[in-house]
PDBQT receptor file of N, H, CA, C and O in Angstrom, charges set to zero:
ATOM      1  N   UNK A   1      35.540  88.666  12.874  1.00  0.00    +0.000 N 
ATOM      2  CA  UNK A   1      34.448  89.036  13.708  1.00  0.00    +0.000 C 
ATOM      3  C   UNK A   1      33.231  88.651  12.978  1.00  0.00    +0.000 C 
ATOM      4  O   UNK A   1      32.228  88.390  13.642  1.00  0.00    +0.000 OA
ATOM      5  N   UNK A   2      33.188  88.572  11.511  1.00  0.00    +0.000 N 
ATOM      6  H   UNK A   2      34.003  88.783  10.972  1.00  0.00    +0.000 HD
ATOM      7  CA  UNK A   2      31.956  88.137  10.885  1.00  0.00    +0.000 C 
ATOM      8  C   UNK A   2      31.648  86.619  11.319  1.00  0.00    +0.000 C 
ATOM      9  O   UNK A   2      30.508  86.245  11.596  1.00  0.00    +0.000 OA
ATOM     10  N   UNK A   3      32.631  85.892  11.347  1.00  0.00    +0.000 N 
ATOM     11  H   UNK A   3      33.557  86.196  11.122  1.00  0.00    +0.000 HD
ATOM     12  CA  UNK A   3      32.398  84.544  11.749  1.00  0.00    +0.000 C 
ATOM     13  C   UNK A   3      31.728  84.307  13.129  1.00  0.00    +0.000 C 
ATOM     14  O   UNK A   3      30.909  83.412  13.334  1.00  0.00    +0.000 OA
ATOM     15  N   UNK A   4      32.176  85.232  14.086  1.00  0.00    +0.000 N 
ATOM     16  H   UNK A   4      32.842  85.959  13.919  1.00  0.00    +0.000 HD
ATOM     17  CA  UNK A   4      31.695  85.156  15.426  1.00  0.00    +0.000 C 
ATOM     18  C   UNK A   4      30.163  85.508  15.251  1.00  0.00    +0.000 C 
ATOM     19  O   UNK A   4      29.318  84.855  15.863  1.00  0.00    +0.000 OA
ATOM     20  N   UNK A   5      29.855  86.417  14.514  1.00  0.00    +0.000 N 
ATOM     21  H   UNK A   5      30.541  86.948  14.016  1.00  0.00    +0.000 HD
ATOM     22  CA  UNK A   5      28.361  86.911  14.435  1.00  0.00    +0.000 C 
ATOM     23  C   UNK A   5      27.548  85.814  13.823  1.00  0.00    +0.000 C 
ATOM     24  O   UNK A   5      26.443  85.496  14.262  1.00  0.00    +0.000 OA
ATOM     25  N   UNK A   6      28.166  85.204  12.725  1.00  0.00    +0.000 N 
ATOM     26  H   UNK A   6      29.064  85.462  12.369  1.00  0.00    +0.000 HD
ATOM     27  CA  UNK A   6      27.328  84.104  12.114  1.00  0.00    +0.000 C 
ATOM     28  C   UNK A   6      27.238  82.928  13.063  1.00  0.00    +0.000 C 
ATOM     29  O   UNK A   6      26.229  82.228  12.983  1.00  0.00    +0.000 OA
ATOM     30  N   UNK A   7      28.143  82.635  13.927  1.00  0.00    +0.000 N 
ATOM     31  H   UNK A   7      28.963  83.204  13.992  1.00  0.00    +0.000 HD
ATOM     32  CA  UNK A   7      28.067  81.576  14.799  1.00  0.00    +0.000 C 
ATOM     33  C   UNK A   7      27.007  81.920  15.914  1.00  0.00    +0.000 C 
ATOM     34  O   UNK A   7      26.302  81.025  16.378  1.00  0.00    +0.000 OA
ATOM     35  N   UNK A   8      26.900  83.239  16.344  1.00  0.00    +0.000 N 
ATOM     36  H   UNK A   8      27.473  83.967  15.967  1.00  0.00    +0.000 HD
ATOM     37  CA  UNK A   8      25.937  83.646  17.328  1.00  0.00    +0.000 C 
ATOM     38  C   UNK A   8      24.545  83.466  16.631  1.00  0.00    +0.000 C 
ATOM     39  O   UNK A   8      23.660  82.883  17.256  1.00  0.00    +0.000 OA
ATOM     40  N   UNK A   9      24.346  83.860  15.574  1.00  0.00    +0.000 N 
ATOM     41  H   UNK A   9      25.065  84.334  15.066  1.00  0.00    +0.000 HD
ATOM     42  CA  UNK A   9      23.072  83.782  14.828  1.00  0.00    +0.000 C 
ATOM     43  C   UNK A   9      22.687  82.132  14.783  1.00  0.00    +0.000 C 
ATOM     44  O   UNK A   9      21.564  81.717  15.068  1.00  0.00    +0.000 OA
ATOM     45  N   UNK A  10      23.695  81.359  14.419  1.00  0.00    +0.000 N 
ATOM     46  H   UNK A  10      24.608  81.697  14.187  1.00  0.00    +0.000 HD
ATOM     47  CA  UNK A  10      23.336  79.986  14.272  1.00  0.00    +0.000 C 
ATOM     48  C   UNK A  10      22.919  79.347  15.585  1.00  0.00    +0.000 C 
ATOM     49  O   UNK A  10      22.064  78.464  15.668  1.00  0.00    +0.000 OA
ATOM     50  N   UNK A  11      23.622  79.888  16.649  1.00  0.00    +0.000 N 
ATOM     51  H   UNK A  11      24.316  80.605  16.582  1.00  0.00    +0.000 HD
ATOM     52  CA  UNK A  11      23.258  79.458  17.899  1.00  0.00    +0.000 C 
ATOM     53  C   UNK A  11      21.935  79.823  18.333  1.00  0.00    +0.000 C 
ATOM     54  O   UNK A  11      21.197  79.078  18.977  1.00  0.00    +0.000 OA
ATOM     55  N   UNK A  12      21.642  81.056  17.940  1.00  0.00    +0.000 N 
ATOM     56  H   UNK A  12      22.242  81.661  17.417  1.00  0.00    +0.000 HD
ATOM     57  CA  UNK A  12      20.236  81.477  18.326  1.00  0.00    +0.000 C 
ATOM     58  C   UNK A  12      19.265  80.736  17.644  1.00  0.00    +0.000 C 
ATOM     59  O   UNK A  12      18.232  80.473  18.258  1.00  0.00    +0.000 OA
ATOM     60  N   UNK A  13      19.404  80.330  16.437  1.00  0.00    +0.000 N 
ATOM     61  H   UNK A  13      20.244  80.544  15.938  1.00  0.00    +0.000 HD
ATOM     62  CA  UNK A  13      18.489  79.443  15.706  1.00  0.00    +0.000 C 
ATOM     63  C   UNK A  13      18.372  78.009  16.337  1.00  0.00    +0.000 C 
ATOM     64  O   UNK A  13      17.305  77.398  16.389  1.00  0.00    +0.000 OA
ATOM     65  N   UNK A  14      19.555  77.535  16.807  1.00  0.00    +0.000 N 
ATOM     66  H   UNK A  14      20.421  78.032  16.764  1.00  0.00    +0.000 HD
ATOM     67  CA  UNK A  14      19.503  76.232  17.441  1.00  0.00    +0.000 C 
ATOM     68  C   UNK A  14      18.747  76.214  18.761  1.00  0.00    +0.000 C 
ATOM     69  O   UNK A  14      18.010  75.286  19.095  1.00  0.00    +0.000 OA
ATOM     70  N   UNK A  15      19.010  77.452  19.590  1.00  0.00    +0.000 N 
ATOM     71  H   UNK A  15      19.609  78.206  19.320  1.00  0.00    +0.000 HD
ATOM     72  CA  UNK A  15      18.424  77.631  20.865  1.00  0.00    +0.000 C 
ATOM     73  C   UNK A  15      16.877  77.747  20.743  1.00  0.00    +0.000 C 
ATOM     74  O   UNK A  15      16.156  77.375  21.669  1.00  0.00    +0.000 OA
ATOM     75  N   UNK A  16      16.349  78.294  19.531  1.00  0.00    +0.000 N 
ATOM     76  H   UNK A  16      16.935  78.596  18.779  1.00  0.00    +0.000 HD
ATOM     77  CA  UNK A  16      14.927  78.464  19.384  1.00  0.00    +0.000 C 
ATOM     78  C   UNK A  16      14.319  77.030  19.548  1.00  0.00    +0.000 C 
ATOM     79  O   UNK A  16      13.297  76.914  20.225  1.00  0.00    +0.000 OA
ATOM     80  N   UNK A  17      14.837  76.035  19.020  1.00  0.00    +0.000 N 
ATOM     81  H   UNK A  17      15.666  76.129  18.470  1.00  0.00    +0.000 HD
ATOM     82  CA  UNK A  17      14.393  74.641  19.013  1.00  0.00    +0.000 C 
ATOM     83  C   UNK A  17      14.438  73.973  20.390  1.00  0.00    +0.000 C 
ATOM     84  O   UNK A  17      13.574  73.164  20.727  1.00  0.00    +0.000 OA
ATOM     85  N   UNK A  18      15.380  74.298  21.117  1.00  0.00    +0.000 N 
ATOM     86  H   UNK A  18      16.082  74.956  20.842  1.00  0.00    +0.000 HD
ATOM     87  CA  UNK A  18      15.473  73.491  22.398  1.00  0.00    +0.000 C 
ATOM     88  C   UNK A  18      15.513  74.230  23.663  1.00  0.00    +0.000 C 
ATOM     89  O   UNK A  18      15.085  73.679  24.677  1.00  0.00    +0.000 OA
ATOM     90  N   UNK A  19      15.994  75.450  23.707  1.00  0.00    +0.000 N 
ATOM     91  H   UNK A  19      16.341  75.898  22.883  1.00  0.00    +0.000 HD
ATOM     92  CA  UNK A  19      16.121  76.259  25.009  1.00  0.00    +0.000 C 
ATOM     93  C   UNK A  19      14.872  77.055  25.366  1.00  0.00    +0.000 C 
ATOM     94  O   UNK A  19      13.837  77.041  24.700  1.00  0.00    +0.000 OA
ATOM     95  N   UNK A  20      15.070  77.741  26.469  1.00  0.00    +0.000 N 
ATOM     96  H   UNK A  20      15.911  77.753  27.010  1.00  0.00    +0.000 HD
ATOM     97  CA  UNK A  20      14.003  78.550  27.017  1.00  0.00    +0.000 C 
ATOM     98  C   UNK A  20      14.070  79.915  26.285  1.00  0.00    +0.000 C 
ATOM     99  O   UNK A  20      15.004  80.267  25.565  1.00  0.00    +0.000 OA
ATOM    100  N   UNK A  21      13.013  80.600  26.550  1.00  0.00    +0.000 N 
ATOM    101  H   UNK A  21      12.254  80.314  27.135  1.00  0.00    +0.000 HD
ATOM    102  CA  UNK A  21      12.853  81.935  25.749  1.00  0.00    +0.000 C 
ATOM    103  C   UNK A  21      13.983  82.969  26.168  1.00  0.00    +0.000 C 
ATOM    104  O   UNK A  21      14.535  83.716  25.360  1.00  0.00    +0.000 OA
ATOM    105  N   UNK A  22      14.244  82.925  27.443  1.00  0.00    +0.000 N 
ATOM    106  H   UNK A  22      13.796  82.317  28.098  1.00  0.00    +0.000 HD
ATOM    107  CA  UNK A  22      15.304  83.979  27.943  1.00  0.00    +0.000 C 
ATOM    108  C   UNK A  22      16.655  83.633  27.255  1.00  0.00    +0.000 C 
ATOM    109  O   UNK A  22      17.459  84.534  27.020  1.00  0.00    +0.000 OA
ATOM    110  N   UNK A  23      16.910  82.364  26.935  1.00  0.00    +0.000 N 
ATOM    111  H   UNK A  23      16.256  81.631  27.126  1.00  0.00    +0.000 HD
ATOM    112  CA  UNK A  23      18.204  82.012  26.380  1.00  0.00    +0.000 C 
ATOM    113  C   UNK A  23      18.169  82.602  24.906  1.00  0.00    +0.000 C 
ATOM    114  O   UNK A  23      19.116  83.243  24.450  1.00  0.00    +0.000 OA
ATOM    115  N   UNK A  24      17.133  82.365  24.275  1.00  0.00    +0.000 N 
ATOM    116  H   UNK A  24      16.364  81.844  24.645  1.00  0.00    +0.000 HD
ATOM    117  CA  UNK A  24      17.056  82.774  22.791  1.00  0.00    +0.000 C 
ATOM    118  C   UNK A  24      17.074  84.331  22.753  1.00  0.00    +0.000 C 
ATOM    119  O   UNK A  24      17.601  84.912  21.805  1.00  0.00    +0.000 OA
ATOM    120  N   UNK A  25      16.558  84.935  23.678  1.00  0.00    +0.000 N 
ATOM    121  H   UNK A  25      16.130  84.463  24.449  1.00  0.00    +0.000 HD
ATOM    122  CA  UNK A  25      16.466  86.415  23.554  1.00  0.00    +0.000 C 
ATOM    123  C   UNK A  25      17.955  86.993  23.966  1.00  0.00    +0.000 C 
ATOM    124  O   UNK A  25      18.435  88.004  23.455  1.00  0.00    +0.000 OA
ATOM    125  N   UNK A  26      18.572  86.242  24.909  1.00  0.00    +0.000 N 
ATOM    126  H   UNK A  26      18.183  85.420  25.325  1.00  0.00    +0.000 HD
ATOM    127  CA  UNK A  26      19.921  86.608  25.261  1.00  0.00    +0.000 C 
ATOM    128  C   UNK A  26      20.998  86.533  23.982  1.00  0.00    +0.000 C 
ATOM    129  O   UNK A  26      21.777  87.415  23.620  1.00  0.00    +0.000 OA
ATOM    130  N   UNK A  27      20.820  85.349  23.476  1.00  0.00    +0.000 N 
ATOM    131  H   UNK A  27      20.188  84.632  23.770  1.00  0.00    +0.000 HD
ATOM    132  CA  UNK A  27      21.716  85.135  22.112  1.00  0.00    +0.000 C 
ATOM    133  C   UNK A  27      21.402  86.084  21.079  1.00  0.00    +0.000 C 
ATOM    134  O   UNK A  27      22.307  86.507  20.360  1.00  0.00    +0.000 OA
ATOM    135  N   UNK A  28      20.083  86.503  20.914  1.00  0.00    +0.000 N 
ATOM    136  H   UNK A  28      19.348  86.160  21.498  1.00  0.00    +0.000 HD
ATOM    137  CA  UNK A  28      19.761  87.412  19.909  1.00  0.00    +0.000 C 
ATOM    138  C   UNK A  28      20.261  88.763  20.153  1.00  0.00    +0.000 C 
ATOM    139  O   UNK A  28      20.727  89.410  19.215  1.00  0.00    +0.000 OA
ATOM    140  N   UNK A  29      20.198  89.271  21.404  1.00  0.00    +0.000 N 
ATOM    141  H   UNK A  29      19.819  88.746  22.166  1.00  0.00    +0.000 HD
ATOM    142  CA  UNK A  29      20.686  90.501  21.866  1.00  0.00    +0.000 C 
ATOM    143  C   UNK A  29      22.232  90.630  21.744  1.00  0.00    +0.000 C 
ATOM    144  O   UNK A  29      22.798  91.668  21.402  1.00  0.00    +0.000 OA
ATOM    145  N   UNK A  30      22.811  89.542  22.040  1.00  0.00    +0.000 N 
ATOM    146  H   UNK A  30      22.351  88.699  22.318  1.00  0.00    +0.000 HD
ATOM    147  CA  UNK A  30      24.274  89.497  21.998  1.00  0.00    +0.000 C 
ATOM    148  C   UNK A  30      24.736  89.615  20.439  1.00  0.00    +0.000 C 
ATOM    149  O   UNK A  30      25.619  90.385  20.062  1.00  0.00    +0.000 OA
ATOM    150  N   UNK A  31      24.028  88.760  19.616  1.00  0.00    +0.000 N 
ATOM    151  H   UNK A  31      23.311  88.134  19.923  1.00  0.00    +0.000 HD
ATOM    152  CA  UNK A  31      24.372  88.916  18.059  1.00  0.00    +0.000 C 
ATOM    153  C   UNK A  31      23.899  90.266  17.460  1.00  0.00    +0.000 C 
ATOM    154  O   UNK A  31      24.467  90.754  16.483  1.00  0.00    +0.000 OA
ATOM    155  N   UNK A  32      22.841  90.857  18.076  1.00  0.00    +0.000 N 
ATOM    156  H   UNK A  32      22.381  90.461  18.870  1.00  0.00    +0.000 HD
ATOM    157  CA  UNK A  32      22.543  92.078  17.407  1.00  0.00    +0.000 C 
ATOM    158  C   UNK A  32      23.617  93.198  17.854  1.00  0.00    +0.000 C 
ATOM    159  O   UNK A  32      24.004  94.099  17.110  1.00  0.00    +0.000 OA
ATOM    160  N   UNK A  33      23.998  93.019  19.059  1.00  0.00    +0.000 N 
ATOM    161  H   UNK A  33      23.684  92.287  19.663  1.00  0.00    +0.000 HD
ATOM    162  CA  UNK A  33      25.011  94.145  19.469  1.00  0.00    +0.000 C 
ATOM    163  C   UNK A  33      26.218  93.893  18.824  1.00  0.00    +0.000 C 
ATOM    164  O   UNK A  33      26.864  94.887  18.495  1.00  0.00    +0.000 OA
ATOM    165  N   UNK A  34      26.736  92.639  18.530  1.00  0.00    +0.000 N 
ATOM    166  H   UNK A  34      26.211  91.831  18.797  1.00  0.00    +0.000 HD
ATOM    167  CA  UNK A  34      27.885  92.461  17.717  1.00  0.00    +0.000 C 
ATOM    168  C   UNK A  34      27.763  93.007  16.380  1.00  0.00    +0.000 C 
ATOM    169  O   UNK A  34      28.700  93.625  15.875  1.00  0.00    +0.000 OA
ATOM    170  N   UNK A  35      26.642  92.813  15.763  1.00  0.00    +0.000 N 
ATOM    171  H   UNK A  35      25.881  92.311  16.173  1.00  0.00    +0.000 HD
ATOM    172  CA  UNK A  35      26.368  93.288  14.444  1.00  0.00    +0.000 C 
ATOM    173  C   UNK A  35      26.415  94.767  14.323  1.00  0.00    +0.000 C 
ATOM    174  O   UNK A  35      27.040  95.282  13.397  1.00  0.00    +0.000 OA
ATOM    175  N   UNK A  36      25.770  95.498  15.233  1.00  0.00    +0.000 N 
ATOM    176  H   UNK A  36      25.262  95.080  15.986  1.00  0.00    +0.000 HD
ATOM    177  CA  UNK A  36      25.701  97.006  15.379  1.00  0.00    +0.000 C 
ATOM    178  C   UNK A  36      27.211  97.432  15.585  1.00  0.00    +0.000 C 
ATOM    179  O   UNK A  36      27.692  98.373  14.954  1.00  0.00    +0.000 OA
ATOM    180  N   UNK A  37      27.833  96.792  16.373  1.00  0.00    +0.000 N 
ATOM    181  H   UNK A  37      27.442  96.027  16.885  1.00  0.00    +0.000 HD
ATOM    182  CA  UNK A  37      29.298  97.363  16.781  1.00  0.00    +0.000 C 
ATOM    183  C   UNK A  37      30.140  97.213  15.541  1.00  0.00    +0.000 C 
ATOM    184  O   UNK A  37      30.942  98.113  15.293  1.00  0.00    +0.000 OA
ATOM    185  N   UNK A  38      30.043  96.124  14.695  1.00  0.00    +0.000 N 
ATOM    186  H   UNK A  38      29.391  95.393  14.897  1.00  0.00    +0.000 HD
ATOM    187  CA  UNK A  38      30.717  95.964  13.519  1.00  0.00    +0.000 C 
ATOM    188  C   UNK A  38      30.363  96.917  12.455  1.00  0.00    +0.000 C 
ATOM    189  O   UNK A  38      31.231  97.429  11.748  1.00  0.00    +0.000 OA
ATOM    190  N   UNK A  39      29.063  97.175  12.324  1.00  0.00    +0.000 N 
ATOM    191  H   UNK A  39      28.359  96.758  12.899  1.00  0.00    +0.000 HD
ATOM    192  CA  UNK A  39      28.755  98.210  11.498  1.00  0.00    +0.000 C 
ATOM    193  C   UNK A  39      29.252  99.545  11.811  1.00  0.00    +0.000 C 
ATOM    194  O   UNK A  39      29.760 100.263  10.950  1.00  0.00    +0.000 OA
ATOM    195  N   UNK A  40      29.095  99.930  13.186  1.00  0.00    +0.000 N 
ATOM    196  H   UNK A  40      28.683  99.346  13.885  1.00  0.00    +0.000 HD
ATOM    197  CA  UNK A  40      29.656 101.305  13.498  1.00  0.00    +0.000 C 
ATOM    198  C   UNK A  40      31.064 101.433  13.228  1.00  0.00    +0.000 C 
ATOM    199  O   UNK A  40      31.565 102.516  12.928  1.00  0.00    +0.000 OA
ATOM    200  N   UNK A  41      31.822 100.196  13.340  1.00  0.00    +0.000 N 
ATOM    201  H   UNK A  41      31.415  99.315  13.584  1.00  0.00    +0.000 HD
ATOM    202  CA  UNK A  41      33.189 100.347  13.102  1.00  0.00    +0.000 C 
ATOM    203  C   UNK A  41      33.445 100.616  11.628  1.00  0.00    +0.000 C 
ATOM    204  O   UNK A  41      34.272 101.447  11.253  1.00  0.00    +0.000 OA
ATOM    205  N   UNK A  42      32.718  99.897  10.825  1.00  0.00    +0.000 N 
ATOM    206  H   UNK A  42      32.046  99.222  11.130  1.00  0.00    +0.000 HD
ATOM    207  CA  UNK A  42      32.857 100.146   9.404  1.00  0.00    +0.000 C 
ATOM    208  C   UNK A  42      32.447 101.454   8.838  1.00  0.00    +0.000 C 
ATOM    209  O   UNK A  42      33.054 102.034   7.938  1.00  0.00    +0.000 OA
ATOM    210  N   UNK A  43      31.281 101.913   9.479  1.00  0.00    +0.000 N 
ATOM    211  H   UNK A  43      30.788 101.442  10.210  1.00  0.00    +0.000 HD
ATOM    212  CA  UNK A  43      30.651 103.094   8.960  1.00  0.00    +0.000 C 
ATOM    213  C   UNK A  43      31.485 104.404   9.310  1.00  0.00    +0.000 C 
ATOM    214  O   UNK A  43      31.423 105.430   8.633  1.00  0.00    +0.000 OA
ATOM    215  N   UNK A  44      32.293 104.246  10.474  1.00  0.00    +0.000 N 
ATOM    216  H   UNK A  44      32.344 103.413  11.023  1.00  0.00    +0.000 HD
ATOM    217  CA  UNK A  44      32.944 105.431  10.967  1.00  0.00    +0.000 C 
ATOM    218  C   UNK A  44      34.492 105.430  10.556  1.00  0.00    +0.000 C 
ATOM    219  O   UNK A  44      35.209 106.418  10.715  1.00  0.00    +0.000 OA
ATOM    220  N   UNK A  45      34.932 104.218  10.010  1.00  0.00    +0.000 N 
ATOM    221  H   UNK A  45      34.350 103.415   9.881  1.00  0.00    +0.000 HD
ATOM    222  CA  UNK A  45      36.344 104.294   9.583  1.00  0.00    +0.000 C 
ATOM    223  C   UNK A  45      36.636 105.056   8.298  1.00  0.00    +0.000 C 
ATOM    224  O   UNK A  45      35.877 105.038   7.329  1.00  0.00    +0.000 OA
ATOM    225  N   UNK A  46      37.823 105.751   8.352  1.00  0.00    +0.000 N 
ATOM    226  H   UNK A  46      38.439 105.766   9.139  1.00  0.00    +0.000 HD
ATOM    227  CA  UNK A  46      38.050 106.632   7.121  1.00  0.00    +0.000 C 
ATOM    228  C   UNK A  46      38.589 105.694   6.031  1.00  0.00    +0.000 C 
ATOM    229  O   UNK A  46      39.138 104.629   6.311  1.00  0.00    +0.000 OA
ATOM    230  N   UNK A  47      38.421 106.108   4.860  1.00  0.00    +0.000 N 
ATOM    231  H   UNK A  47      37.975 106.973   4.633  1.00  0.00    +0.000 HD
ATOM    232  CA  UNK A  47      38.929 105.406   3.580  1.00  0.00    +0.000 C 
ATOM    233  C   UNK A  47      40.171 106.124   3.091  1.00  0.00    +0.000 C 
ATOM    234  O   UNK A  47      40.077 107.201   2.503  1.00  0.00    +0.000 OA
ATOM    235  N   UNK A  48      41.375 105.517   3.336  1.00  0.00    +0.000 N 
ATOM    236  H   UNK A  48      41.452 104.642   3.814  1.00  0.00    +0.000 HD
ATOM    237  CA  UNK A  48      42.596 106.216   3.003  1.00  0.00    +0.000 C 
ATOM    238  C   UNK A  48      42.913 106.126   1.428  1.00  0.00    +0.000 C 
ATOM    239  O   UNK A  48      43.764 105.346   1.001  1.00  0.00    +0.000 OA
ATOM    240  N   UNK A  49      42.279 106.850   0.723  1.00  0.00    +0.000 N 
ATOM    241  H   UNK A  49      41.587 107.483   1.071  1.00  0.00    +0.000 HD
ATOM    242  CA  UNK A  49      42.607 106.917  -0.700  1.00  0.00    +0.000 C 
ATOM    243  C   UNK A  49      43.531 107.874  -1.151  1.00  0.00    +0.000 C 
ATOM    244  O   UNK A  49      43.427 109.043  -0.778  1.00  0.00    +0.000 OA
ATOM    245  N   UNK A  50      44.483 107.486  -1.964  1.00  0.00    +0.000 N 
ATOM    246  H   UNK A  50      44.568 106.537  -2.267  1.00  0.00    +0.000 HD
ATOM    247  CA  UNK A  50      45.379 108.319  -2.494  1.00  0.00    +0.000 C 
ATOM    248  C   UNK A  50      45.586 108.206  -3.884  1.00  0.00    +0.000 C 
ATOM    249  O   UNK A  50      46.146 107.199  -4.317  1.00  0.00    +0.000 OA
ATOM    250  N   UNK A  51      45.174 109.185  -4.711  1.00  0.00    +0.000 N 
ATOM    251  H   UNK A  51      44.718 110.003  -4.358  1.00  0.00    +0.000 HD
ATOM    252  CA  UNK A  51      45.073 109.135  -6.046  1.00  0.00    +0.000 C 
ATOM    253  C   UNK A  51      46.296 110.108  -6.617  1.00  0.00    +0.000 C 
ATOM    254  O   UNK A  51      46.452 110.257  -7.829  1.00  0.00    +0.000 OA
TER     255      UNK A  51
C-alpha cells in the first residue's frame, strides 16, 4: 500500500508539469484519500502484545 501512495504522489508531481489543473487535483485527492485510509487502518488496529 505504501508503494501505491508513493507512486500516486510521484504521478501528481509529474502531472504538475504537464497536465491540466483538474488532473493534478484529482491525483492529489486520490493520494490524500489513500494516505488517510492507511493512517486510519494503522491508528485503529489493535496491538496483540503478550508478555
